[in-house]
Every structure is written in structure tokens, then in C-alpha cells.
N, C-alpha and C positions, 0 to 999 in steps of 0.2 A: 791046666786051666784052658777053657775053651775060648778061642777068639771069635767074636761075632763076625758073621759074614758081611761083607760090604753090601750097602743098600743099593738096590737096582733103581735107576732112573726110568720113569715111565713117560712116554711121549704120546700126545693125542694128535691124531692126524685130522685136520679140518679141511674139508674141500674148498677150494678157491672159487668164489662166485663174484666176479667183477660187476655184473649187471644187476645185482639184487637191489642195491640202493637206488639205482636209476629207475628200476621198475616200481619200487616203493613210492618214489617221488611222483612218478607219472600216475600211479594209482590214486595217490592222495589228491593230485590236481584234478583227475577225472571225477573223484568223489565230490570235491568242492564245486566243480562245474555242474555236476548233476544236481547238487543242492540248489544252486542259483537257478538252474533251469526249472526245477520243481517249483521254486518260489515264484518265478515269473509266470509259469503256467497256472499256478494256483491263484495268483493275483489277477491274471487275465480272466480266469473263470469266475472268480468271486466278483470282480468289477470289470466286465468286458469293455466299458467305455471310459475307464480311468485315464488312459493315455489321451484320448480325445478331450476329456474334461480338463486335463492339465494344459493341453494346447489352447483350449478356449479360455481357460483362466489366465494364461499368459497374455493372450491377445486382449482380453478384457482389461487386464491391468495396464497394458500399454495404452489402450483407448482412454481409460480413466485418467492416466497421467496427462495425455494430450488435452483432454477435456478440462482438467484443472488448470492447465496453462492458458487455454483459451478463455476460461471463465475469469482468471486472474487479470488477463489483459483487458477483457471487457469491463470488469469492475474499475480498473484504472481509467479506461476511456470514459466511462460514465462519470466518475468523480471529476475528471478534467472538464468534461462538458458542463457539469453542474456548476463548477467553479467559474467557468467562462460565462455561463448564463447569468450567474449572480453578479459578476463584474459588469456585464452588459446592462443588466437591469438597473444596477446602482448608477451606472453612468447615464443611462437614459433618464432615470428619475431626477438626477442632479441637473441634467441638461434642461429638462422640462421646467424644473423649479427656477433655474436661472432665466429661462425664456419668459416665464410668467412674471418674474421680478422686472425684467427689462420692459415688458409690455406695460406693466403697471407704471413704471417710471415714465415711459413715453406718454401714456395717457395723462399722467399728472402734469407733465411738462406742457402738453397741448392745452390742457385746461388752464394752466398758468398763462400761457400765451394769449388764449382767448380772453382771459380775465384782464390782462394788461391792455389788450387792444380795445376792449369795451371801456376801460377806465380812462385811458388817455387819448383814444382815437377821436378823430373829428366827428365821426358819426355815432359815437357812444352816447347812451342816454345819460342825461344830466340828473344826478341824484344827490341829495344831501347826505348827512351822516346816516350810515346804514351798516348792517352786518351782511357780509357776502356769504360766509359759511362758518359752521362750527363743527369740527370733527374731533374724534377722540381716538387714542391709541393706547393699548394696554402696556403697562410697565412691569418690570420684574418684581417690584415690591408689592404688587396687588393694587397699586394706584392706577389712575387713568390720566394720560397726558393730553391736554386739550390744546387745540389751535383754533383761535377765533380771528377771522380776517375782517377788519373794519375798512370801510371805503367812504369816500366822498369826492365828487368831481363837480358839484354844483358851483362852488366858488373856488377856483384853482389857486387863488392867492391867499385864501384863508387857512388858518391852522385850527383844526378841531382838537379840543382838549376836554377831558372829563375822566370818568371812571366807569368801569364795566363790572357787572355782576352776572353770575350764572345761577340757574336753578335747573334741576333735573326732575322730570316727572316719570313715574314708573309704577311697578306693581311689586308689593312685598306681602307675602302670606295671603294672597288673594285680595288685597286692598290697594286702592290707588293712593300713592304716597308722593308728596312733593318735597324734595330736598332743597333747602335754600342755600345761599352762598356760604353762610357760617357753618352749616352742617357739612357741606362738601369739603370745606377746608378744615373742619373740626376745630374751629376757633370762634368762640362766641363773640369776640370783639373785632372780627376781621372786617377791614374796610375794603372798598371796591378796588379793582386793579386799574391803575391810572393809564391813560393813553394820551398821546399827542402826536398828530401827523398832519401832513398836508394833503396827500392823496390816498394813502392806504397804510395800514399797520396790522401786523399779526401779533396777537396777544397769546402768550403761552404760559402754562402752569400745570399743576397736578391737583387732582381731586380724589377723594376716597369715597367709594360707594359701600353701603352696608352689605353684609353677607346676606344672600338670598334676595337681593334687590335686582329687579330686571328693568333697566332703563328703556324708556320709549320715546321721550321727547326732551329737548333741551331748550330753555329760554335764555336769551341774552338781553340784558337790560343796560342801556347806555344813558348816562346822565351827563349833559354838556350844556353849559350856559343857561342853566335853569330849566331846560327842557329834558324830556325823557323819551327815549326811543326803545321799544321792546319788540323783539322778533323771536318767533319760535321755529325750530327745525326738528325734523325727525332725528332720533339718535343715530349717528353714523360713526361706526367704529372702523378704523383702518389700521393696517399693519404699519409699524414705524418705518419710515423711509431710511434706506441705507445711505451711507456717506458716499 
């Protein structure tokens, strides 16, 4: 029997190249760098002003941000100034209204002083029972508050007694209308308002005027000791006096 010959081992000899990998890596890096350079050159040729445009865009964005900040601050300043102006205007309006009220009060007080001086002064004109004034002030319920001042200084020791009635003349729907005492009070059986005084007295009350009626003149009728005194005054409306 034949014995097989032992298998011979084959060896391959490979040359040793220690710089091959390094050269490959360097070549790959150079290839990538060439691609980047080609892209940059192509971009520059395709859009030669792209870099400058990017710089200008950045600068414009910064200016826009600063402008927005300035505009925001200006808007806030304008709002503050408007609010301050509103407060100043409101305060000025209130001050003027208060001043007008005080001037009206002073004027009324001066008129009262002059009235009292004429009434009780030594040089005042002596007059019998008469009406000094009749004024009206609007009320919240749509009525009118009247104040009628009666005087007499002819006989300082005497007491004047009697009753007073009012009537108002005006225009309604283009016609002259006279509203009597009962119509003003809306009471068909209303009697006159009594008075009793030595020197003067103020009669007060409320009357109702019809809707659409424009008053023009008021008449005051006084009945005392069998005699009648009647005086007419232009309609005078005043704002109610404050306390």
C-alpha cells in the first residue's frame, strides 16, 4: 500500500509598506480639500457678491434690531406723554370748573350782600310788599326748583302775610301758552303758598313743565290783606348751589 506524501505548506511573501496608509489618508484629505475649493470657487463664480451680501445682510439685521428697540422706546415715551397730557387736561378742566363755581358763589354772595344793604340800610329805598327775584333750577326728576324772594321795608314793624302763586308763560308747538299755578303743581285744587315775614322771605318749591314747553317769563302774584301785587320776570334758570 502506498503512503500519501506529506502536504507541503505554501507561504506568500508580501512586501512591507509602512507608508501606504499614511499616503492614502493624505490623498483622501487632499481630495476633500479640492472638493471644498472647487465648491468655493464655483460659488464665487456663480455669485461673486454673495459674501458681501451676507455681510450687508448681517449689518442690516443688526440695524433693524436697533431700530426696533428705538421704536419700542419711542412708543412707550409717546404713551407716557399722552397719559400725562390726559391727566393734565383733566386736572385743568376740573380746576376751571371749580374756579367757575367759586366765582359764581362769590357773585351770588355779593348780590345777597347788596340786597341786604338795600333792604335794611338807612339809604335803602322804602318799598311795600314786593318780589325781589324769582329763579329756577333744574332737578333730577325733571322738575324745576323755584326760589322766590319777597321783601318789604316800608313798615319795619309790620308783618306781611298772605299767599303767593306762580304762572309761567312760554311757547309750546309754536303757540303761546300760559301755565297757571294748578297746572304747574299738577293739582287742580292747589291753594297758594303761604308767606309771613317782617323784612324778607324766600319761598321755595317744585313745579313741573310739560314736555316740549319753552318757558320765557314767570309771573308772581301776591295776595295780602285784601290787596294783590303781581310782578313779571324773565325766566331765569340757575344751577343749584352747592352746600
